[in-house]
N, C-alpha and C positions, 0 to 999 in steps of 0.2 A: 178705375182708380188703382195705382200700384199698391202692392202690400207694403205694410209698414215694416221698416227695418228695425228688428230688435236686437238686443244683445244675444238673445238665445239664437236668432237666425245667424248672426255673425259667428257665434260659437259652433253652431252646426256646420256652417260653411267651412270653418277652420279645421274642425276635426274630420270632415269628410275629405278635405284636401290631404290630410295625413293618411286616410284609408287609401286615397288614390296612389300615394307613394308606396304603400304596401302592395297594391295591385301591380304597380310597375315591377316590383321585386318578384312577384309570381310570374310576370311575363319573362323577366330575366332568367328565371329557373325553367322555362318552357312550359309553365302552367297557364291555364285560363286566368287572365288577370283580374282576380277578385282580391280585395283587401279589406281588412276590418281593424278597427280601433276600439278599444273598451275604455270608457271614460268614468271616473268617479270623482265627485266634487271638483269638477273642472280640470282634472289632470288625467293624463293618459297613464293607465294601469297596465295595459298589455296591448299587443298588436298581433296580427296574424295575416298571413296570406295563403292563397290556395296552394296546397302540396299533395293532393291525392296521387298524382302520377309518380313523382319522385319518392315519395314515402310509401308507395304501394299500399295506400290506406284509403278506402272510399269514404271515410269520415273526415278526412284531413282538409276539410273546407276552411276558408278563411275565418269564418265566424267560430267554428269549433276550435280552431287553433288559439284564437283570442280568448275564448271562454276558458279553455284549459289553462292558458298562461295566467290569466287573471285570478282564477281559483287558487292557483299555487301562490301567487303574490299575496292575495287577501287572506289565505288560509281557510278558505270556505267554499263549498261548492254552491252555496247560495250567494247570489250577487245583487242583493237589494241596493237601490240607490245608484246603480250603474246604467249608463247608456252605451249601446253598441252601435257604432257607425259602420256600415258596410256598403260597398260600391254597387252591389247587385242585390236585388230583392232575395231574401232568403228562401231556401227550399224548405219543404216539411221537415226534413231531418234536423236542420238548423233551427227552424222555428220551434220544434219540440224542446230541443236542448236549451233554448232561450227561455222557454216558459218554465222549465225545471230550475233554471238559474234564478228565476224571479227578477229578471231585468226590469227596469223602470220604463226605458224607452228603447226602441229600435229605429234607427234613422237610416235609410237607404237611398241610393242614387237612382240607378237605372231600374225599371221594372223588368221582370222576366216573364214574358208571356207563355213560356213552355213549363216551367216549374216553380213559379213564384206562389209562395204560401202566405203572403201578406196583402193579398187583394187581387193578384192577376189571375191565379187559378182558383184559389181558395184563401180565406183569411182566417187562419187558425186562431188569431188572437181575438176575433170576433164571435167565436163559438161560446155561447152562453153556459154550456155544460162543462166547460173546462174551468178549473179552479183559479188560474191565474191570468189576469188581463194586462198585457203590456201595451202601452201607447205605441202607435206605429206612425212614424213620419216619413213620407215618400217624396221623392223628387228633388233631394238636395244635391246640387251639382249634377243633376241628371244627365245633362248633355255631355260634360266631361267623362262621366262614368260610362255612358253609352258609347261615346266616340272610341274610348280605350278598347272597349270589347270588340267593336266593329273593325277597328284597325288591326287588332290581333288576329281575328278570324279572316280578314282580307289577306293578311300576310301568309297565313297558314294555307289559304286556297292558292295563292301565288306560288308559294313554294311546292305545293303538290302538283302544280301544272308545269312547273319548270322541269326541263330534262337536264340530266348531268352534262356538264361541260358546256352547256349553252350559256352564252353571255347575255346578261340582262341589261 
């Protein structure tokens, strides 16, 4: 039996589509295409896209960029009542920042079997000894998120194998 379509599901799909737009911006910048959108009370407060290469900053993941921007907009490093939509399952660094921000929900698209800290490798949010527990929702627009990443890396491999001056 198919899952019931709810307003929350529709909102999740809408906001994940916005995160995909941010991921495309990261691609245009030459970054791994990951995008994030932070939402409070049904409105977008902040967005972020991957920028570690261009910013020369290993912490400039899409999630961190959105958290930083939201904290400035809301005037608080704590972000209770906020949901973060991200196209790729967050890593441990980003999950830790999300815990400190006290997000209500994290919604991600594609799973990350290499560094995912929301269930793929470890689920930091399920660790009972940690003091904040954020709801994790996975698989929202997973196919679109995964395809964008696969296409990006396929293009990178193709570019690496092309020889200068060769017509493709």
